[in-house]
N, C-alpha and C positions, 0 to 999 in steps of 0.2 A: 182394361189395363192388363197388359200381357208381359210376362217375363219369359223369354226363350231365346235360344240361338237364332241367328238370322234364317238359316235353312228351315229349322223347325217352325218358326213363325210363318214363313211363306207357305209351308205345307198345310198348316191349320187355318190360315187366314180365311179361306172360303167358308169354313164352318163358323168361325167367329163372326163373320159379317152377317150370317143368318141369325145368330144369337143376339146381336146388338147393333145399334145404329152407328156407333162410333167405336173403332178399334184402335188403340194406341199401343205401339210396341215400345215398352219402357226400357228395355235393355235385356240383360241376361236373366237366367232363371232366378226367380225371387224378386225381380225388380217390379213386377206388377203388384205384389203384396206391399212392397215398400211404398209405392205410389199411393196405394189405397190408404195405408196408415197415415201418411203425410196429409193426404186430402182430408181425411176424417178428423185429424187433429185441428186443421184449419176450421172445419165445419163446427166441431164441438165448441171451440173457443168463441167463434163468431156468433153462434146461437146464444150463448150465455151473454155476450156483450149486447146483442140486439134486445134480448129479453130484459136485461137490466136497464137499458135505455128506455124501453116502453114503460116499465114500472116507475122509473124516475120521471118520465114525462107525465104519467098520471098524477104523481105527487106535485108536480109543478103546474098542473092545470092544462096540459096539452091533450087534445083529443088524439086518439090513435091515428085517425086519418091525417091530421095535420102533421104529426111527426113522420108518418110514412111518406107523405108528399114531399117533405123536405129531404129526408135522408135517402129516399130511393133515387133522387135526382142529384145527390151531392156525394161527398166523399165517404159517407156511411153506407153507400150501396153495396149489397152483397147478396148471395143466394139465400142466406138465412132470413133476410128481410124481404126480398122481392119475389121469392118463390114459396118459401116455407114459413111465411110470416107468422109469428107466435101469437098474434091477437086476431080475433075474427073481424072480418069486414074488408080491410084493404085488399087482400088477395083472396077472392072467394073460394079458390081451390085448395087453400092450405088446410092442414088438419085441424087448426084452431076452430074452423067452422063446423067441424064434425066431432066436437068434444074431445079432440086430440086422439082420435082413433088413428093408429099408425097405418101408413107411413113407415118411418124408420123408428123402431121402438127404443125407448130409453135404455133398456138392457143391452141392446146392440151398440148404442153409442158408448155406454160404460165399458163394454168389452173392447171396442176399438180404441178408446182412449187409453185403456190399460196396456194394450199392445203398443201404442205410441210411447207410453211412459217407459215400458221395457226397452224399446228401441233407443229412447233418449239416454237411458242409463247405460246401455251396452255400448253406445257410441261416444259417450262422454259429452253429449250435448247438454248445455244448461237450458232447460225448458221449464221455466217456472209456471208459465201460463198453461202448458200442457198438463203438468202435474196437478195444478189446482183444478183445472177442468175435469180431470179424471176423478178427483176427490168429490167434486160437486155432483157429477153424474153417478158415482157409486152410491152416494147418500140418497139421491133422487130415486134410483132404482130400488134401493133397499126400503124406502119409505112409501112404496106404492106406485112408483112411476115406471116400473120395468115394462109393463105392457102398454103404456101410453106413448104417443109420439114424443120424440125427444124434444120437440118444441114446447111441450108442456112444462119444461123446466121453468117457464115464466110463472106458473102457478106456485111453484115452490118459492121462487124469489119474492113473489107478491105476498104470500102467506107469512113468510118469515120477516118480511119488511113490516107487516102489520103488527106482529107480535114483538118486534125488536130483537128476534133471535137471528144470529148470523147465518147466512145461507152457506157459508163455507168457513174454513179456518182463517181467522184474522179478519179485521174490519178496517174500513177506510177511516181516516180522521174526520171529525165533524167539520162542518163548513167553516167554523170560526178558527179552525186550526190550519187553515190553508197556508198560513205563513205571511210574513211581512210583505207588503206591497201587492198582495193578491187583490184582484178586482173582479167584480161580476158585471155583466152588461145586461141592461134591460130589466133589472129587478125593481126599479122604481117606476111609478106610474108617470107617464108622459115622456119617457125616454124616447129619443129618436131611434129608428132602426140603425143598426150598426153592421158593417161588413166584417165577416170572419175570414180567417186565413184560407179557408177552402173556397172563398168567393161567394158563399151563400149568404143571403140577408138573414137577419134575425127574425 
């Protein structure tokens, strides 16, 4: 990710191509940092979502492999799932198989998410997910996750789910508060498989 004028970029491109496999000219000076902040905002939020989904799957009786096999080939597919999977097994090279040795440390994710929050504020962007992700990773880093891979956020979610403590500010409503007309599929025994909006079978 490079921010530079066109002439400057062309002058240093040969050196950059030695340093990395892929070089992207993002725009003028500072644009490379902007791209990095935006990318890691996506990554932090998606890792939290993937981790919450695996913990929810555990509570609902899904094996890690079953959830991975569905989500990795459906609309839930993302890098946080298919490359840096936060549970051991489905992706043998992910840090989860090495007791969450980094990788990309939790402290670094907390830092980058706070940079993203600063950028959100300075530009007037309403970024509720980014703000919440920064708070979650700040807490994770402060409570012993600073030196672990950022995918170890799943252990924080799992532990706080077991104790009933919220993993972040605010909690979701209980299932019976879903509202009038809400339905669930496949919760009763003997239900036939149903097709979902993303085309994947239950």
